[in-house]
C-alpha positions, 0 to 999 in steps of 0.5 A, a space after each residue: 627183469 620183465 619187459 613191457 616190450 621185447 628189447 628188440 621191439 622197443 628199440 625198433 619203436 624208438 628208432 622209428 619215432 626218432 626217424 619220424 616213421 612211427 608215432 612219438 611217445 604220448 605226443 609229448 614234445 618233451 619226451 620226443 626231444 629226450 628220445 632224440 637226444 638219447 639216440 643222436 647225441 648220447 648214442 645210447 642203445 634203446 634195446 639195452 637191458 643193463 641197469 643204471 650205474 651205481 656208485 661205490 659206498 665211498 663215492 656215495 658217502 662223499 656226496 651224502 656228506 656234502 648234501 647233509 643239510 638237504 638230506 635233513 630237510 627232506 627226510 620226513 617228507 620222503 617218509 610221509 610220501 612213501 607211507 602214502 604210496 607204499 600200498 600201491 607198491 611204489 618206492 620214493 627216491 631223492 637225488 642230488 642235482 646230478 641225478 645221483 640217488 642220495 636217499 630213498 624209502 622202500 619196503 624192506 621185503 620188496 628191497 631186492 625187487 626194486 634193486 633188481 629194477 635199478 631203483 636203489 640208493 647210489 644209482 645214477 639217472 642222468 640223461 647222458 647215461 640212462 636216456 629218457 626217464 623221470 629224473 633225467 627229464 627233470 634234470 634237463 627241463 627243470 619241470 615235473 613229469 611222469 614217464 610211464 613204462 614204454 615212454 622210457 628210452 631204454 628197454 631196461 626200464 619199460 616196466 617202470 612208471 616214474 613221477 618226478 619233480 624238481 627241488 630248488 634252493 632259495 637262490 633258484 638253483 636246482 638242488 635235487 629231484 624227488 621221484 616216486 617209481 613203481 615196478 608194476 602199474 596199470 598200463 593206462 597213463 592216467 593212473 599216475 595223475 594222483 602220484 604225480 600230484 603227490 610228488 609235486 606237493 612233497 617236492 614243494 614241502 622239501 623246498 620250503 623246509 630247506 628254505 627255512 633251514 638256509 634262512 634260519 638267521 633271517 626274519 621269516 614272513 609266513 603268508 597265505 591268502 586264507 587266514 586259517 592256513 597261515 599256521 597250518 600250511 603257509 604258501 608264501 615264505 619271505 626271508 629278510 634281514 635286520 634292516 628289512 632287506 629281502 634276502 630270499 623268497 620261496 618259489 610260490 612267493 616269487 610267482 605271486 609277487 612281482 620283482 622278488 627275484 631282485 633286491 627289494 625292501 619289505 616296505 616295497 612289497 607290503 603297505 604296512 602303514 596300518 600295522 607295526 610289523 614289529 608287533 606281529 613279530 613280538 606277539 606272533 600274531 596273524 595280521 592282514 597285509 596289503 600287497 603294493 603290487 596289486 592291492 591284494 590282501 595277504 595274511 601273515 605272521 613273522 618269525 624271529 631269527 632262530 636264537 635271536 631277539 628284537 625286531 628288524 628295522 625296516 628302514 635301510 641304512 642309507 635311504 628313507 622308507 619308500 613309497 611313504 611307508 612307515 618304518 618298522 623302527 629306526 635303525 639303531 647305531 649299534 645295528 652296524 656292529 651286529 655280529 650276525 652269523 659270526 656271533 657264535 664264533 666270536 663268543 667261543 671260549 676257544 681263543 683261536 676260534 674267536 680270533 679267527 672270527 674277529 679277523 673274518 669280521 674285519 675282512 668280510 666284504 673287503 674283496 680279500 681272498 680267504 684261505 681256510 686250513 684245517 683237518 677234514 670235518 673241522 667245519 671249514 664250509 660252515 665257517 666260510 658260510 658264516 663269513 659270507 653271511 656276515 658281509 655285505 653280500 649276504 643277500 647274494 649267492 653263496 656257491 660251494 664247489 668241492 674240488 675233490 669230489 668232482 671227477 677231473 673230467 667234470 670240474 672244468 664244465 662245473 666251474 666255468 660252464 659251457 657254451 651250446 654244443 661245446 661237447 657231446 652231451 652238452 645241453 642245447 642252450 649250454 650251462 652256467 658254471 658255478 663261478 658265473 652263478 656266484 656273480 655278486 656273491 661268494 664262491 667257496 672252493 673246498 679242497 682247493 688243493 685237489 684242483 688239477 693244475 690246468 684248471 688252476 691256470 684258468 682260475 687264476 685268470 678269473 681272479 686276476 681279470 674278473 672274467 670267466 670264459 665258458 668251455 667252448 665259448 668265445 666271449 668272456 663274461 665279467 664276474 664280481 665275487 668274493 673267493 673263499 678257499 679251504 683245504 686240509 693239504 699243505 698248499 705252501 709245500 705243494 707250491 714249493 714242489 710244483 704240484 700247486 701253482 705258486 702264483 695262484 697260492 699267493 693270490 688265494 692267501 690274502 687272509 689265512 685262518 687255521 681252524 683247530 681240530 675238535 680235540 684241541 678246542 677249549 670249547 669242546 664241552 659246549 660244542 658237544 652240548 650244542 650239537 646234541 641239543 640240535 640232534 635231540 630237537 631233530 629227533 622230535 622228543 626230549 632227550 638228555 645227555 648223560 653227564 659221565 658220557 659227555 665228559 668222556 666225549 669231551 676227552 675223546 680225540 675225534 679224528 673225524 672232528 665235528 662231522 664225526 661228532 654230529 654223526 655220533 650224536 645223530 645216531 645216539 639220538 635215533 637209537 636211544 630208547 630212553 630219555 637219557 642218552 648213554 654210552 650204550 647208545 653209541 655206535 659199536 665202533 665209537 663205543 669201542 674207541 671210547 672204552 679203549 681211550 678213556 680209563 675208568 675212574 679209580 683204575 690208577 696204579 699206585 706208586 710205592 714211596 721208595 727209591 726203587 719205585 723212583 728208579 722204576 718211574 724214571 725207567 718208565 718215563 724213558 720208555 714212555 718217551 721212546 714210545 711217544 717218539 715212535 707213535 709221533 713218527 708213525 703219525 707224521 709219516 702217514 699224515 696223521 691218518 690213524 688207520 695207516 699209522 696203526 698198521 705201520 706200528 703193528 697195533 690196532 686202531 683202538 690201541 693207537 687211540 688209547 696210547 695217544 690219549 695216555 701219552 697226551 699226543 696232540 696232532 698239529 693243525 694239518 693244512 
């Protein structure tokens, strides 16, 4: 790896700047502070030439699964940004909120060159590990930056130039960082101004795309000061519910309109007395609206919730229109019975899913903990979010934490936060934990069965007393939240064996809902069609699912449940080279399993009509029963994991799937 400065010379320059003997990098207070933290707090070696830590494929897959919605919202913007800067030999990277690279765009012929420099998917760029760099600085200061060549703390990165910008969720929390980096670039730092601006613009586009995804169940106001840009490039996005209460606003709207960070009503923002907003939503017209805060004019159009009709009422349920504004319409009596986010589940053809939704609708907002049980990939987080969106806290934060994806050493600070100086590497001003961030809203703890026992005790105190004490803190903070937990484990058995706190178990299971696996759902055909339609739309071209393939998919066991189904449909839509998606467009692994599981029509053995045939049939039935018992025993012993069960039986996984289908074996609801 080439270096802009010799490692020892760079290390001496960093030490001299930190100690005040030499000039600071670029006279930037941010860079100076970062160099000091890297040297004094994290005790990193500025002369180190070792590249960044890279996650294993399994670790990266877990994180990417968790960030699926974020990845989908950002993919096209990453591609466009890379197409703009690729000729200048830049790569584009997207990280999660912890600095792990979860997606990137790179020229194939330059892949090894960038990888050698550490610019690779799965690489980790936190300040505590890599010192001063573009991504780490954004994670720390939550602001865009360019870190150019020898401004990097470690010698390994002194040939790189990195421009990075933060990406925020609708609730204002950081969800990721966008970065454009080059291995070789001009020494003049000003050469990076245009790239920095492109990165910032692209980060805003991703942010707005993610905003629209997360608020798809709301009415959306698209606004701009210039009428001609409302359709082409709206700056302001405001999401509001059926009664006109503002649910979220993008960063530009919060900057331009005072008070949008708190609960507001649409009539408190706009003087709509001269126009009926319902008419704008119905005909998708562009209208001029006056801001109450400063009298400025804004041009806007309104989009209805995806898959919904009608128009939201501007009058709140228990208060009149404010400031003399004309209500959009009076709230209908049946508005309170609107199913909202739980509607698709309530209308499910599967009785268990519909019953779960009915129970969830009744308990939503009743301060009753909900425990969701189901196999991995069965849609527990989607259902949890639907419960949140159906309750009175739907305009408040929904904070999800995967207890099984975080290292044990990080779970405590992630959940409870920490006070300033609580430990080596802690942020100067401390950090709010996920529990505090969920105050007023819903805390979703996925894979709760993987939470360490020591932290279960602390969580129990939060639930019992409504207080959270940050790590290293002295004064607890009051929190008011709903709690939804999910697991694929048998918590009752774990509580009985002492591996899960019994008192916490009973505290969590206020309402226990079991989500059936995909293979057992009676609405599987409709689900396949729905998921396919979504992925076909995302692919951006008209596609049709072959009817025979749809029938075969509906009969498949789907060990990975809805997550596996969605990945299968996404892959098929991506590689399909015709209008019709057929079996040949499936991934090789799935196609082989499908072929082994589903026997071709007409390939059935005939049965002789005589007594000998009957004896043979009886013998075959007995043999079939024995085989069924062996397979069920193996699956049970290995917690219904197909790979392990197949190995124990001495057969391939494809053969196991084929015999499961042939014998009609259906797995239990794994808790």
